[in-house]
C-alpha positions, 0 to 999 in steps of 0.5 A: 355073504351076498350073491353079488346081484343088484337088488334093483333087479331082484326087486323088479324080478320079484315084483313082476313075478308076483304079478305073473303068479296072480294069473293062476292063483285060485282066488283070482281064477274063482273070481274070474269064474264068477264074473263071467257066470261060470262057477265051477269052471276054474279048471278050465279057465286055469287050463287056458290061462296057464300057457300065457303064465308060463310064456310070460315067465320065460320071457321074464327070465330071459329079461332078468338074466340079460339085465343081470349080465348088463346086456341092457347097459348101466342101470339108471339111478333116479 
């Protein structure tokens, strides 16, 4: 049936992952290029933004793995 994972951790990973994906989304790249008066430079902006997105993704994966293993202690319920 289930994977045995805490749904709160999955929700947090999904939410943060969606935010990370926005860094390299074509729509946001076009908006950024237009905002700085650099139309047509989307590829250059992507080339500069992608390493940050990948680095943050690696950090996110490590944090989610640690949280799923219980290394941060019990999760607080509010």
